[in-house]
N, C-alpha and C positions, 0 to 999 in steps of 0.2 A: 839141961843143952837139947835135948830133944824138941821141948815147944819152940828154944830160942831159932834153932834150923827152920822148924815148920813155920815160924814167922816170918824171917826171912825169905822165906822161899813163897810164900804167899805176899811178900811186899812185893814180888818180881813179875808178877803176873802182869799189873798196869803198866810196867814197863817194857814188856811181851810187847802187849799191845798198841803203844804207843810207838815201837821200832817200826811194825808192823803196820802201823796205819803212814811212815814217812817214807815207805814203799810203794805204796799206792801210787799209779798214776793218775795225771787231773785224766784222765777216762774213767781211770777204775772209781775215782772220787766223783765223779758226775751220774754213774752209775751205782752206786752206794745212795748219792741224792736218791735219784729214781725208787731203788727198794724200799728206802725207807717210808718216803713218798706212798708208794703203791702200798703200804704194808698199813697206814695207816689213815690212807681211801680208803681200804677195802673193812676198816669199822665203821665207814661213814655213810659208803656210798649210799645206802637203802635209807638214808633218815633224811626226811625234805627237811626238818631244823638246824642240821649241818651244810646247807647248802651255799653260805660266803665262804665254810672251811674247805670245801670239797672244790670249789671253785680256784680259793687258792692253791690251792693240791695243784689244782689241773696246771694253771700257772707256772709252777714249779717244776712240772714234770715236764711241762713242753718248754722250759727254758734249760733244763738239763739235758734233755733232747738235741736241742738245737746246739747245745756248747759240745756234747757227745759228738755229731756229724762231724765237726771242725775237726777233733783227734782223730788219733791213729793208732788203733789196736795195738799191744807188745806183738803179736802174733804176726803184725806184716812186714816184722824185719826177721822173719824167717822165711818166707816166702820170696820165692826166687824174683827179683825184679824184673824177668818178661813179662811174671802173673802178679805183682805185686800192682801195678794200675788196677786190673781187673778186682782183684779181692777188693783194695778199698772203696771200686765203686759197687761190688755186692756188698759193702760192709754199712756206704751211707745210704742204698737203698734201703736196708735193714732198717736204719735208724728213720726212714721217710715211711717208713710200713710201723714203727711204733709210733711215731706222732701222728699219724692218721689215724691210728687207734684211739691216741688220746681224744685228738680232735671230736671224734664219735664219741666217748662217752662223757666229755666237755658238752657235746648235743644234746644229748640224751638227757641229761641233769637240769641243762638253761631251759629245758623245754619241759618239765617236772614229771618224765618218764626213766623213774628209778631203778625199777626191773630189768626195763632194756638197759641201765647204765650197771646195772648189776653185773648181767648178763655178758656184756662188753667188756668189765672189768675184769671177767672169768677167763674172756678169751688171750688176753695178756700173756699168761701164762704159756702158750707155744711159743710166743714169738719169742719169747723171753729166749726157750729152750734152743729153738733154733736158731738165734741170735749168738747165742754162746755157745752152739755147737760148733761153729761154724767159722767165730772169728774170737772164740776167748782161747788163751793161751794155757793149757796144762801148769 
């Protein structure tokens, strides 16, 4: 009986994850695309043999950022109406900052400056933290 209950419990784990995925907003889905791409990029960024893969990942990142810019964070709904326009303008400026960082990384890779690209990639962490602090709902 215990084994049956244990197996049943384990069978619910994928269901819990799929239910959580259904709750994700379009913006959160774009952010997940960026997170996965950055993770892949971090493993490839210093390898000149992976340049084509890096370019593809950079295109994915830039597209996800562009798509995210047109979406509103969940937190916007809790911002008073009088402040919402400014909040959204700040959010879009933060996405522009992220896009500029992606462009710098892409430029470094395209000119063969892989060490510089790696340094620029590590600079994404503070941009992410700043954006999540200001715009992500807890």
